[in-house]
C-alpha positions as CSV (number, residue, x, y, z in Angstrom):
1,X,282.2,-4.2,-57.2
2,X,284.1,-2.4,-54.4
3,X,287.4,-3.8,-55.8
4,X,286.6,-2.5,-59.5
5,X,287.8,0.7,-60.9
6,X,284.7,3.2,-60.9
7,X,284.5,5.7,-63.7
8,X,282.3,8.9,-63.7
9,X,281.2,10.5,-66.3
10,X,283.3,13.0,-66.6
11,X,286.2,10.7,-67.3
12,X,287.7,10.5,-63.7
13,X,288.4,7.4,-62.6
14,X,289.3,6.2,-59.1
15,X,290.9,2.5,-58.1
16,X,287.8,1.3,-56.3
17,X,284.5,2.2,-55.1
18,X,285.4,2.5,-51.4
19,X,285.3,6.2,-49.9
20,X,287.3,7.4,-47.2
21,X,284.1,9.6,-45.6
22,X,284.3,13.1,-44.5
23,X,285.0,13.1,-41.0
24,X,286.4,16.2,-39.6
25,X,289.4,15.4,-36.9
26,X,289.8,19.7,-35.9
27,X,293.6,19.4,-36.3
28,X,293.4,22.5,-38.5
29,X,295.7,25.7,-37.5
30,X,294.0,28.2,-35.5
31,X,293.5,30.2,-39.1
32,X,291.9,27.2,-40.4
33,X,295.0,26.0,-42.1
34,X,295.9,22.6,-43.2
35,X,298.4,21.2,-40.2
36,X,300.9,18.3,-40.4
37,X,298.5,16.4,-38.4
38,X,296.0,16.6,-41.2
39,X,298.3,15.5,-43.5
40,X,299.8,12.6,-41.7
41,X,295.8,11.6,-40.9
42,X,295.3,11.6,-44.8
43,X,298.5,9.9,-45.8
44,X,297.2,6.9,-43.7
45,X,294.0,6.8,-44.6
46,X,294.0,7.3,-48.4
47,X,296.5,4.3,-48.9
48,X,293.7,1.9,-50.1
49,X,290.5,3.7,-50.9
50,X,289.8,5.2,-54.3
51,X,288.1,8.4,-52.9
52,X,289.5,10.9,-49.8
53,X,286.9,13.1,-48.8
54,X,288.3,15.9,-46.5
55,X,286.0,16.6,-43.9
56,X,284.1,20.4,-43.8
57,X,286.3,23.0,-45.1
58,X,284.2,26.4,-44.6
59,X,283.7,29.0,-47.0
60,X,283.1,31.7,-44.8
61,X,284.5,33.0,-41.9
62,X,280.6,33.6,-40.8
63,X,280.3,29.5,-41.5
64,X,282.9,27.7,-39.3
65,X,281.8,24.4,-37.8
66,X,284.0,24.2,-35.3
67,X,287.2,25.3,-34.2
68,X,290.2,23.6,-35.8
69,X,288.1,23.0,-38.7
70,X,289.7,23.6,-42.0
71,X,289.2,27.0,-44.2
72,X,288.8,27.4,-48.0
73,X,287.4,30.7,-46.8
74,X,290.4,33.1,-48.9
75,X,293.4,32.1,-51.4
76,X,295.8,32.3,-48.2
77,X,294.2,28.9,-47.7
78,X,295.5,27.1,-51.1
79,X,299.1,26.4,-50.1
80,X,298.4,24.2,-47.3
81,X,295.7,22.4,-49.2
82,X,297.7,21.8,-51.9
83,X,300.3,19.8,-49.7
84,X,296.8,17.7,-48.5
85,X,296.0,17.4,-52.2
86,X,299.2,16.2,-53.0
87,X,299.7,13.7,-49.9
88,X,296.0,11.9,-51.2
89,X,297.2,11.7,-54.3
90,X,301.2,10.0,-53.2
91,X,298.9,7.5,-51.8
92,X,297.0,6.5,-55.1
93,X,293.7,8.1,-54.1
94,X,291.4,10.9,-55.5
95,X,290.9,13.7,-53.2
96,X,287.8,15.5,-52.8
97,X,287.2,18.5,-50.5
98,X,284.0,18.8,-48.7
99,X,282.7,22.4,-48.8
100,X,280.6,23.8,-45.9
101,X,278.5,26.8,-44.4
102,X,277.1,26.2,-40.7
103,X,274.6,28.8,-40.8
104,X,273.1,29.4,-37.6
105,X,275.0,26.7,-35.9
106,X,278.4,28.5,-36.8
107,X,281.2,29.2,-33.8
108,X,283.3,32.2,-34.4
109,X,286.3,31.5,-36.0
110,X,288.3,33.3,-33.1
111,X,286.8,34.2,-29.8
112,X,284.6,37.0,-30.7
113,X,282.2,39.0,-27.8
114,X,280.0,40.4,-30.6
115,X,279.7,37.3,-32.5
116,X,276.0,36.6,-33.9
117,X,275.3,33.1,-35.7
118,X,273.0,33.7,-38.7
119,X,270.7,31.5,-40.4
120,X,267.3,31.2,-42.4
121,X,265.3,33.0,-39.5
122,X,265.4,35.2,-36.7
123,X,265.6,33.3,-33.0
124,X,265.7,34.7,-29.9
125,X,266.8,31.1,-28.6
126,X,269.5,31.4,-29.1
127,X,270.3,34.6,-30.8
128,X,270.1,34.2,-34.4
129,X,269.7,36.7,-37.6
130,X,268.0,36.1,-40.4
131,X,270.2,36.3,-43.5
132,X,269.3,38.7,-46.1
133,X,269.0,37.8,-49.9
134,X,272.2,40.5,-50.6
135,X,273.8,38.1,-47.9
136,X,272.5,34.6,-49.4
137,X,274.2,35.8,-53.0
138,X,277.3,36.7,-51.2
139,X,277.3,32.8,-49.8
140,X,276.6,31.6,-53.1
141,X,279.3,33.2,-54.6
142,X,281.5,31.8,-51.8
143,X,280.9,28.3,-52.8
144,X,281.8,29.6,-56.2
145,X,285.2,30.8,-54.9
146,X,285.8,28.0,-52.7
147,X,285.6,25.9,-55.5
148,X,287.9,27.6,-57.5
149,X,290.5,27.3,-54.5
150,X,289.8,23.5,-54.3
151,X,290.7,23.4,-57.9
152,X,294.1,25.5,-58.0
153,X,294.6,23.4,-54.9
154,X,295.0,20.7,-56.9
155,X,291.6,18.7,-55.4
156,X,289.6,16.3,-57.8
157,X,286.7,18.0,-57.0
158,X,284.4,19.2,-54.4
159,X,281.4,17.7,-51.6
160,X,278.8,20.6,-51.0
161,X,277.7,19.6,-47.4
162,X,273.8,20.1,-47.8
163,X,273.2,17.5,-44.5
164,X,273.7,17.4,-40.8
165,X,271.4,20.4,-39.8
166,X,274.2,23.0,-41.4
167,X,272.8,25.7,-43.6
168,X,271.4,24.2,-46.8
169,X,269.5,21.5,-44.5
170,X,268.1,25.0,-42.2
171,X,267.2,26.1,-45.6
172,X,265.5,22.8,-46.5
173,X,263.7,22.1,-43.4
174,X,260.3,23.8,-42.4
175,X,261.4,23.5,-38.7
176,X,264.4,26.3,-39.0
177,X,263.0,27.9,-42.4
178,X,260.2,30.5,-41.6
179,X,261.1,32.8,-44.0
180,X,258.0,34.3,-46.3
181,X,260.0,35.8,-49.3
182,X,261.6,33.2,-52.5
183,X,263.6,31.6,-49.9
184,X,261.1,30.3,-47.7
185,X,257.6,28.4,-47.3
186,X,257.5,26.1,-50.3
187,X,259.4,23.1,-50.7
188,X,260.0,24.8,-54.3
189,X,261.2,27.8,-52.5
190,X,263.1,26.2,-49.7
191,X,265.1,24.4,-52.0
192,X,266.2,27.4,-53.9
193,X,269.4,28.2,-52.0
194,X,270.6,24.4,-52.2
195,X,269.8,24.8,-56.3
196,X,271.6,28.1,-56.9
197,X,274.8,27.3,-54.7
198,X,275.0,24.0,-56.6
199,X,274.7,25.8,-59.9
200,X,277.5,28.1,-59.1
201,X,279.8,25.4,-58.1
202,X,279.4,23.6,-61.5
203,X,279.6,26.6,-63.2
204,X,283.0,27.2,-61.4
205,X,283.9,23.5,-62.1
206,X,283.7,23.8,-66.1
207,X,286.8,25.8,-65.6
208,X,288.4,23.2,-64.7
209,X,291.0,21.8,-67.6
210,X,290.5,18.3,-66.0
211,X,288.1,16.2,-64.6
212,X,286.6,18.1,-61.5
213,X,283.5,16.4,-60.0
214,X,280.8,17.8,-57.6
215,X,278.6,15.6,-55.4
216,X,276.5,16.8,-53.1
217,X,275.8,15.6,-49.4
218,X,272.3,15.2,-47.5
219,X,270.5,13.7,-44.5
220,X,267.5,11.9,-46.1
221,X,265.0,13.7,-43.2
222,X,264.4,14.3,-40.1
223,X,263.2,12.7,-37.1
224,X,261.2,15.5,-35.2
225,X,257.8,16.7,-36.0
226,X,257.1,18.8,-39.1
227,X,260.8,18.6,-39.9
228,X,262.5,17.6,-43.3
229,X,260.7,14.5,-45.0
230,X,262.2,11.6,-47.2
231,X,260.1,12.8,-50.0
232,X,261.5,16.4,-49.8
233,X,265.0,15.3,-49.8
234,X,263.9,12.9,-53.0
235,X,262.6,16.1,-54.7
236,X,265.8,17.8,-54.3
237,X,267.6,14.6,-55.5
238,X,266.0,14.8,-58.5
239,X,266.3,18.6,-59.0
240,X,269.9,18.3,-58.3
241,X,270.3,15.1,-60.9
242,X,269.0,17.2,-63.5
243,X,271.7,20.1,-62.8
244,X,273.6,17.7,-63.0
245,X,275.5,16.9,-59.9
246,X,278.1,14.2,-60.2
247,X,277.4,12.0,-57.6
248,X,274.5,12.2,-54.2
249,X,275.8,10.8,-51.2
250,X,273.3,10.3,-48.2
251,X,274.2,10.9,-44.5
252,X,272.8,7.7,-42.7
253,X,273.1,6.2,-38.7
254,X,273.3,3.1,-40.8
255,X,273.5,2.1,-44.7
256,X,270.0,-0.4,-44.2
257,X,268.2,2.3,-42.2
258,X,264.4,2.4,-43.3
259,X,262.6,5.8,-43.7
260,X,260.8,7.7,-40.8
261,X,258.9,10.1,-42.7
262,X,257.6,7.5,-46.0
263,X,255.9,4.1,-45.1
264,X,257.9,1.5,-46.9
265,X,259.7,-1.9,-46.4
266,X,262.5,-0.8,-47.9
267,X,265.4,1.1,-46.7
268,X,266.1,4.5,-47.6
269,X,269.3,3.7,-50.2
270,X,267.6,1.5,-52.1
271,X,264.1,4.0,-52.6
272,X,266.7,7.0,-53.4
273,X,268.8,4.5,-55.9
274,X,265.5,3.8,-57.3
275,X,263.7,7.2,-57.3
276,X,267.3,8.8,-58.9
277,X,268.8,6.2,-61.2
278,X,270.8,8.2,-63.3
279,X,273.2,9.5,-60.5
280,X,275.9,7.7,-59.0
281,X,275.2,7.2,-55.1
282,X,277.5,7.4,-52.3
283,X,275.8,5.6,-49.1
284,X,277.5,5.1,-45.4
285,X,276.7,4.1,-41.9
286,X,278.1,1.3,-40.5
287,X,279.8,-0.5,-43.1
288,X,282.4,-3.1,-41.7
289,X,282.2,-6.3,-43.4
290,X,282.0,-7.9,-47.2
291,X,279.3,-8.6,-46.4
292,X,278.2,-4.8,-46.4
293,X,280.3,-4.2,-49.4
294,X,278.3,-7.1,-51.6
295,X,275.1,-5.7,-49.9
296,X,275.4,-2.9,-51.3
297,X,276.5,-3.9,-54.5
298,X,273.4,-6.1,-54.5
299,X,271.5,-2.9,-54.4
300,X,273.5,-1.1,-57.3
301,X,274.9,1.4,-54.7
302,X,277.9,2.7,-56.7
303,X,279.9,4.3,-54.2
304,X,280.4,2.9,-50.8
305,X,281.3,5.4,-48.1
306,X,283.3,4.4,-45.0
307,X,284.5,6.4,-41.5
308,X,284.8,4.2,-38.4
309,X,286.3,1.0,-39.6
310,X,289.1,3.2,-41.5
311,X,289.5,4.9,-38.5
312,X,289.9,1.2,-36.4
313,X,292.0,0.2,-39.1
314,X,293.4,2.2,-42.2
315,X,293.9,-1.2,-44.4
316,X,290.4,-2.2,-44.0
317,X,289.6,-1.8,-47.6
318,X,292.5,-4.2,-48.4
319,X,291.6,-6.7,-46.0
320,X,287.9,-7.0,-47.1
321,X,288.6,-7.2,-50.9
322,X,291.5,-10.0,-50.3
């Protein structure tokens, strides 16, 4: 399966189903612009994969995940991102830009003594200000504008980063979302922001003159008591599938991991695929051999995310398919 071309519903074809997982190397310039090291890295890692996902491009200077991360927060970034997309295309892969807002985990792009992080709810430890409804509307639009910039730069799609405790997971989780308005409380309210952002991104993607796909990455559950449960995320996945997004991506420690918050002998990836069969699923996490690829194929997983194996050996896809 992994060595065959794969076609998305919108008609976008990738030469194989192995995807370079989003890795934020933090080699960007101080203002978030693409550096030559970014291009060199992706020139190596795009050579044998179908999709190359460029990790953690922040949609707002108030949503940066780490210094050295790439920015897609203003039009000045388009030319550098265009160089990066062209570099990936020259290797025969499709280029996906991952869009992120770090929320309460954000850092200042430049040193700022007045910096205060913003998230779903206020907190004094550390100091976090709750986002207003007007600020949420601004963030939704920032994701839309980031999508426009990705299209202008020549990317083949975007991936909304809703995993790893960044803003969208913060809104989904009862541990970090204690709001009492329409964005907090019930599961339907907590998933409101992720769905609104996905809708805005899809709306922008419709203006593309060529196939342009939209994915959504999420963590299936949280390990802390009272946190996000797998059943919550399965419901979110079903809502995203109804929009529809073009693929869903699970952020797993290892691809065969069992659920923590739902009693089942089946791996989380298998449960997700059976619950939402209509949308392609990307699964990553310690995929290191052809045996792993075959196991995922047996589970009918369409897309395979590979990180560390590619870091160790950019020719890994060619070796496991030979």
